[in-house]
N, C-alpha and C positions, 0 to 999 in steps of 0.2 A: 590668564593660561592659553597659551595661542592653539588655534586649530588642529595643528599637526599633535599638539600633544593632547587636546581635548579627545582627539579620537584614539590616540595610544589608549587612554584612561578608558576610554568605552568599550575598545576591545579586550583590554585585561577585563573590565566588569562583565563582560559577555561569556568568557572564558570562565569566570570564577560563578557564574549563574548558572553556566552549563554543567560544570563539575558539581554544583551543588544539587541541582536538579536530577543528576543521575546518581550522588549519593542517595536522594531522597526516595527514587525509584526503586533501589537497590532494598531500601531499607523497608519501603511498601511491597515489592511483589517478589524481590529475591532471596529466598531464603532456602531453596533446595536448588540443586542441580549444578553447583559449582565443584563438586566433588570431580576429580579426575579432569577438570580443566586446564591443570598447572602443565607445566613444559618439564617437570623435574624427569630427567630420565631420558630426554627427546634426543634423538641421533641427529648428524648433522642434514641428513637427508630426509628426516621426517618434515611432514607440512601440517600443522595444525589449523583445522578449518571451523570455525563457526558459524552454525546454520540455523536456520530458524525451519522448525518442524513442520514442513507441509509436505502434500504430495509429489511438488518439481524436485525439492530437495532430497526428497527417501528415493526419488527416479536415479540423480545425480551418485548417490550411495551404492547404488544396485549395482549400478555401470562402473563403479571406481575402478574397480579390479582392472578395466581394459587401461586404463591410464597405468595402473603401477605396471601391467606387462609391458606397456610403451615405454616407461621409464625404469629400468631396472633400479633397484637398490632404494628407489623412493617409496618412504612409507608413509601414507594417509591417516592421519587422525581428526576424525569427525565429532565435534563437539556439540549435539544437537540439543534447541533450548525450545520453548513456547515462545511466542512473539514477544510478549511482554519481558520473561525472563532475558532474551536475546537482546532485546533494546539497551536492559539495563546492564547487564554483563560487558556488552560489548562497548558500551559507552563508558563505562567506570574503567575500562582496561584501557581503551584508545587513550581517553583523557589523562590518564596517568603514566601514560609511556610506557606500557606492560607491554612484555615479549611473549604472554603465553600463546598470543594466537600469530600466524602468519597470515591466513585469510579471512577477513569481515565479512558476513553479510549484512548491509547496510541496506539505505534507501537515497534517494532522491530529497529526502528531509535531511540526513546529515552529511552528505558527501559535501556538497558547496561550503558547508559551515565549516567542517572539518579538515578541507583541502585549503581553506582561508586561514586557519589557524597551524597551519604546518604539521597536522596529525597523520597525514596520508602520504603515500608516495605516488610521483603523478606515473600514470599507466600510461598516457600515450607514448611517453619515451618508451615505453617498452613495446607498445603494439607498434609502433614503425620501425621496431627492429625486427618483427615478427614474420617472417614469409606467409602471404596468402590469409592475415588475420583480417584485415578488411574494417579497420573502424569505421569508415564512413558507411558502410551497410548496416548501422544501428540506427533505428529511425532516430529521425533528427530530433523530436522534441524531447525524446527519452535520453539521447547523447546532451544535449544543451543541460538538461536538468542535472547531469552527473558531471558536470564540465565546471573549471574553474580558471579565468584570464585564458580561455581557450582549450585548456588540455583537461582530459578527462580522468577523476581520480578514482573512479570505479567503472565498472562495465558491466550492463544488463545482463542479470541471466534471463530473468523475464520481465516484461512489462504489462500495464493495464491500466485501463481507463477502467469505467463503470457503465452500464446499462441494465434495462429490463429486462429478465429472463419470464417467459410464461408457457405454461401449457395449453399449447394450441387446442388439443383434444377438448380438455375443460372449457374454453372459451367457445368452441362451436357447441358443445352440450349446454353450456349457459344462452346461448343466442348473442353472444358480443362477437362485434364484427370489428377488425381490426384494418383500420389503413394500412394497404401495403406500398404506398408511394416511395421513394428513394429518399423523399427531403421530408417525410412525416417526422415528427416529435412529441409524444404523447406528453400531455399537461400531468401536473400532479393531480389536479383536482378531477382528469379521466381515470387514472390509475387509483383513486380513492373508490371512487365509485365503481370501478371494476371490481377491485377488493371485497365491498360489500355485496355484490351480486355472487360471488364465487364463495364465500365463504359457507362451510356447512359445520353441523356438529362436532365433525371428526377432523374437518380440515381447515386451514387457515386461508384466508384470502390472499396476504401476502405474508412474506418472511423480511421483516427488517432489522439489523441490527441494535441492540440494546445493551451489551455487555457493557462493562466500565472501561476506559481505556482510549487514549487519542488514539490510536489505530483502529478501536473498534466501534463503539458507537458514532464518535465522532465522523467516522471517514463517512458515511453516507450521508449523516444530516448535516454536515456542513456544505455539502452540496445541495442541500434542500434551501439551508439558511441562505447561502449564497445568489440561489436562482429565485427566490421570494424576495431579494433585494436587500439581506442583512449583510453585516458584516462584523468582525471581532472588533476594529481599531478603525475610525477615521483617519482621515489623513495625517491629522495632527496626533496621533497614538491616544485620544476618546476611545477609553473602553466603549464598545455599542452592545453590550450583552442583554441589556434589559431594552432596548430598541425595540417601537412597535411591530418593525419588521422581522425581528429575530424571535420577538414572543410568538409572531402569527405562523412564523416556519415551525417553532417548537413544538409548538401547540398543535400545528396542522401533524408532525410526525408522531406524536404520542397519541392524539386522539384517532389517528388511524390505525397505532398497533391495538389501542385498547379495543376498536369496534371490530377489526378486522384482521388483527396480527395473530402471531404464535402465542400458544401459552408458554407463561414464564421469559416472556421477552427481555426482561433486565437481565437475564443470564446468556442470552443468544449472541453468539459472535458470528463470525463466517462459517466456522467448522459445521458449528449447530446448524446453520439455515441452508446450509449446504446439503446435511442429511436429510432436513426437513423436507427438502425439494425433490432431493434424490427419490427420496420414499413416499412422493405423492402426497405427503401433508399440508403442502401449500402450493397454490394455486401459480404463485409468483412470487418473485425474488429479486430484488434491486441490490446489484453489488458487483463486484469485480469482472471483468471481461475475461481474466484468468480462471474462472470457473470452470469453463467449458474443457480444460484438461482431465478434470474428475466426471463432469456431468455427461460429458458427450463419447467418454472412454467406454465402449460396450461390455467389456470385463466389470465394470463399476455398476454401472445402471443398463442393463441390456432394454429392459421393459421400457426407458425414455427414449431408442433412439429414434429420431423422426419426428418427436412430439412437441421439443422447445422451438417455441421462438422467441427472436431477439429483437429489441426496439431500444433505441438510443437513450440516454437518461433523461428524465421527465423532465419537464420545464415549467415555469411559469412567468417571471420575467426576463432572465438572462436565459440566451441560448446556449447551446453547447458547454450544459452543465456536467458534463462526465469528470470525474478526476483525473488526474495523471500521477501515476507511482510506479516503480520499477525497484524490485529487489535484485541487488546488483553485488559485486566481489570487490573488495578492496585491500589495499595491503596496508597494515598500519607503519607506522616510519620507525616503529623498533621493532619490527618483526626480525627473527632470529633468521629465515630462510626465504629471505624477498624471491630471489631467483626461482627457488622452488615454488614459490605460491603464485608466479607468474606463469609458470609451467601448467599449474593445474587450472588456474583462472582463464588461461587461453586455450586449454582444451575443453574447458567446461561451457564456455561462452561463444565457442566456434561454430562455422556452419557445418562442419563434419559432425559434431557433437549432436546438433536438431536431427540431422539425418538418422544417428546412431540411433536415439530413443525411437523414432520411428519404424524404423527396421527392427528393432530388438522389444521394444516394450509397447508398441501400437502409435498410429500417427497422432490421434486424438492426445496423446499424450507430449507432444512435443511442445517445448516452454513457447508460450506465445508471445508476441508483443514486444520482440528484441530487435529483431531483424529483420530488415525487409525483404532480403531474400528467402526467408520461409516463405513467404506471400508469394514469393514471384518465381524461385527455382526448385521448388517442391512438389512435382506435379501431385504426387501422393497426398499431401497435407491440404493442397488448394482444394483437390476432389472431394476431401471428408469435411472441408470447412465451409462449406459455400453459404451454410446459413448464419456463420456469426463469423467467419475470417475478415471479409471486406468491412465489416461493422465493426470489429474490433481495431482495424487499423487507420479505418477514420475517427473514431471516437479519440484513439491515441493520438493521431495528428492533430486534431480539432482541439484539444483541451488548451485551456488558456491559462495557464498558472500564473502569469505575469498581468494579467487583468482577471484576478477572480471575481469580481465582486460587480454588482451593478454600478455602485459607486466609487471612486477613488479609494485606493488604500497604499499604505505603506510598506507593504509585506508582499510576499508572491506565497503561492501555494494554494492549491484548489482545496483538498481535505485537511490541509494542515497552515499552521499560520508558520512560514519558513525563519523563524527566531530559536536561538537555542532554549528559550526557557520555554517552551511551548510542551515540549516532553513533560514537564512537571503543570507548568498551567492546564494544559489538554488532560491530562490525568485526572487532576482536581475537578474540573468542569465535567467532563465525562461522569463522573461518580454523582454528581447533583441532576444530571439527567436520568442517568439510571434511576435513582432513587425515584424521581418524576413519574418515570414510564411503569415504575412499581408501585406506583400508588402511595409512596410514602410522603412525598409531600406535592405541592401542586407546581405545574412550571413556573409561575409567576415567582414563587419563593426560592425555585432552585436558579433561577436566571438572576436572581437580586444577589444569591450568594456568589454566583458564576462572575457577575459585574465586580463584585468587591476583589475578586481574585485577580481579574483582568486589569481591573485600576492600578494596581501595584506594579505591575510589568509594566503599565502604559507609561507609569511616571518615570519608569526610570531611562525610557528612550527619550523623554521630553525634555529632562536636564541638560542643560549648556555644558 
């Protein structure tokens, strides 16, 4: 078998693995939520949009009447799903060439893979023909992560890295002084000690995700593994999840939660940590920089205004340990109304939309981390984001998805492994980690089982 034929066979195998993974994910997580998602009865001018149900997307729906008013005859139909359900449903539909969605909310994990497989339309072609859209204004690290062969196949709605959020007033009460120099990066050992000092009978020292899901517990945990010197695979695709470095990192994460973390951590995800931090039930939270859209909104948590401090993602060995992620909008190749889909996408990701959100809903709710102009051309946003805006931008620009680990790896991605099998592999591994957090098994036992899962995937990449 020649080299070209081997490449084609591997590509076909990758696509089959991806389809099998999404079918597995549907079987495991997608029981409800499909009703109403079909396209029966859709008009020629209807645009069906699949979104993840979080605060920024809720804001977009609230403002969508403006789009419909500006585009008479166009009807928007939103299908909102939880993150795990959205991943499963959107992957299944797109992989099978379904036409039920005109716009899909995907990330920098799916976009380059799906573009390579021919599942998405080239949006750079649309952007270049849209006056004033300014594709070059997107933060370069995000633009690159959503591109394939120099063209964007999804455009970012908002982008994020990760950082440490902490209550300045509680730190002061505990006598903890934080280095305020611009180049300071806290270590995880420092954070763990702070969490011990800040924990009380009715307050956690820190909130860390523990909920199963490759986009839940593995997002923060993978950054910890990376900076401790661990990795999922070595450069020859040998699985490394039972290595000393990974064991040290996962034990550190689990022990920190058991010592000073939130109650019920094994079922705590992004939204639960946001609620706990916003309600004063945890003194620190390590998570997405995009959390500021809720935490800094005076209408959501007025009592927190001016009390939150921000620090770069904690490190051990590897600097710049923050992740890189974006919720972005793409158009499936089989979309029924691609032109209408682009009209909506270009509206929802435009400079004018950022300004509209600020003027109508509050400047703290502007989708962060997507356009450079948000930080340079909106003085109202610059004024209210002084404590977190520069760090958000610096963290996103400094993320290293092409070199995520201390030692070399054959994959890209900071908080995920950029291969199609990771949707299923990451979900299975996350279930093992959550079980360890819940005390149902030891970390060593959890990682031994995770190693078995990873070895199966690694072997498929070792085949000639």
